[in-house]
C-alpha positions in Angstrom: -29.6 16.7 -9.9 -26.5 15.2 -7.9 -26.6 12.9 -5.3 -25.2 13.6 -1.8 -22.0 12.4 -0.8 -21.7 9.0 0.5 -20.6 8.2 4.2 -18.4 5.2 4.9 -20.1 2.0 4.7 -23.3 3.4 2.9 -22.6 1.5 -0.2 -23.5 2.5 -3.7 -27.1 3.9 -3.1 -26.4 6.9 -0.6 -30.3 7.8 -0.8 -31.2 4.3 0.8 -30.5 4.4 4.3 -30.6 1.5 6.7 -34.3 1.2 8.0 -35.6 -0.8 10.5 -37.5 -2.9 8.0 -34.5 -3.3 5.4 -31.5 -5.7 6.1 -28.2 -4.3 5.2 -26.6 -5.7 2.3 -23.6 -8.1 3.0 -20.1 -6.6 2.5 -19.5 -8.4 -0.8 -22.8 -7.3 -2.2 -22.2 -3.5 -2.4 -19.8 -0.9 -3.1 -17.8 0.8 -0.6 -16.7 4.4 0.0 -13.6 4.9 1.9 -13.0 8.6 2.8 -9.2 9.8 2.8 -9.7 10.9 6.6 -11.0 7.2 7.5 -7.9 5.4 6.4 -6.8 2.8 8.9 -3.2 2.9 10.5 -3.6 -0.4 12.3 -1.6 -2.4 9.4 1.8 -4.0 9.1 4.4 -1.3 9.4 8.3 -0.8 8.6 10.4 1.7 10.3 10.8 5.1 8.8 7.4 4.9 7.2 3.6 4.8 7.7 1.0 2.7 5.8 -2.8 3.3 6.0 -5.2 1.0 4.6 -8.1 1.9 2.6 -9.3 -1.4 0.9 -8.6 -4.6 2.9 -10.3 -7.7 4.1 -10.8 -6.0 7.5 -12.0 -2.7 6.3 -14.2 -3.7 3.4 -14.3 -7.6 3.1 -11.8 -7.7 0.2 -10.5 -11.4 -0.5 -7.6 -10.7 -3.1 -6.7 -7.0 -2.7 -5.1 -4.8 -0.3 -5.0 -0.8 -1.2 -3.9 2.1 0.6 -1.3 4.8 1.2 2.3 5.1 2.4 4.0 8.1 3.9 7.7 8.5 4.0 8.8 11.4 6.2 11.5 13.9 4.7 15.0 12.7 4.8 13.8 9.2 5.8 14.4 5.6 4.8 12.2 2.5 5.6 13.5 -0.5 6.9 14.6 -3.2 4.4 11.6 -5.5 3.6 9.6 -7.6 1.3 5.9 -8.4 1.0 5.8 -12.1 1.0 3.5 -13.5 -1.7 2.1 -10.3 -2.6 2.5 -8.5 -6.0 2.8 -4.9 -5.3 1.9 -1.8 -7.6 3.0 1.5 -6.6 1.6 5.0 -7.8 3.5 8.1 -6.6 1.4 10.8 -5.5 3.8 13.4 -4.1 7.4 13.8 -3.7 10.4 11.9 -5.3 10.7 8.7 -3.2 13.3 6.1 -4.4 13.1 2.5 -4.4 16.1 0.6 -3.8 16.6 -3.3 -4.4 19.7 -5.5 -4.8 20.1 -6.9 -8.5 22.1 -10.2 -8.2 21.8 -11.2 -11.9 25.4 -10.0 -12.5 28.7 -11.4 -11.4 28.5 -9.1 -8.2 25.3 -7.9 -6.6 24.5 -4.2 -7.2 22.3 -2.0 -5.3 20.1 -0.4 -7.7 18.1 2.9 -7.0 14.9 3.8 -8.9 14.2 7.6 -8.7 10.7 8.6 -8.9 8.2 11.6 -9.7 4.8 12.1 -9.2 2.7 10.1 -11.8 5.3 7.3 -11.7 4.6 3.5 -11.0 6.7 0.9 -9.6 5.9 -3.0 -9.7 7.5 -5.2 -7.0 7.3 -8.6 -7.5 6.6 -11.1 -4.6 9.4 -11.8 -2.0 11.9 -9.1 -3.6 13.6 -7.1 -0.8 13.5 -3.3 -0.9 13.4 -0.4 0.8 11.6 3.2 0.2 13.9 6.4 0.9 12.7 10.0 0.9 15.7 12.2 0.3 14.0 15.4 0.3 14.7 17.4 3.5 11.7 19.3 3.4 8.8 17.2 1.9 6.9 13.9 2.6 6.4 11.5 -0.1 3.2 9.8 -0.5 2.4 6.8 -2.8 -0.7 4.5 -3.3 -0.1 1.1 -3.1 -2.2 -1.9 -4.5 -1.2 -5.5 -3.4 -2.8 -8.7 -4.7 -3.6 -10.0 -1.0 -6.2 -9.0 1.2 -3.8 -7.5 4.0 -0.5 -5.9 3.9 2.0 -8.4 4.2 5.3 -6.8 5.5 8.3 -9.0 6.2 11.2 -6.7 7.9 14.7 -7.9 7.2 18.2 -7.3 8.7 19.5 -6.0 5.5 19.0 -5.6 1.7 19.7 -9.1 0.2 18.4 -11.6 -2.2 16.4 -14.5 -0.6 17.8 -18.1 -1.4 15.2 -20.1 -3.3 14.0 -22.1 -0.3 12.8 -19.2 1.3 10.6 -18.0 -1.5 
């Protein structure tokens, strides 16, 4: 026999509903089920894309992790930005988003474009300026993002450039 689906905030015992004589477990003492239709769009944003939080300090009480989705509309680019001290891992769910950054390790800075497909992963180190682009004229690109901080840090930039060491 299978258990019924959980509802947001019920934790890992869906059959144990809150009762008047039972104290609810603290946020950090239970599992949390965040349904896809309850993602929180009230998070840091960059132009050209929408971020939706699933796991955050605000949503579930996480202290060291943020996870959610980003949607980039067809034929759209995000603003240039970085994620502060956060390490960011990206999993491509749908579409063929491109991730653009400036490689200044050679004699001349060079714009690098990483073209992705569903199932691919991208790692963005802390403070690395970049942008997401969706070149598809018809389809939205969707990615899942995990960050090493509990909230989405987004620092929008005027252009794609390497940060001086004293700004990192």
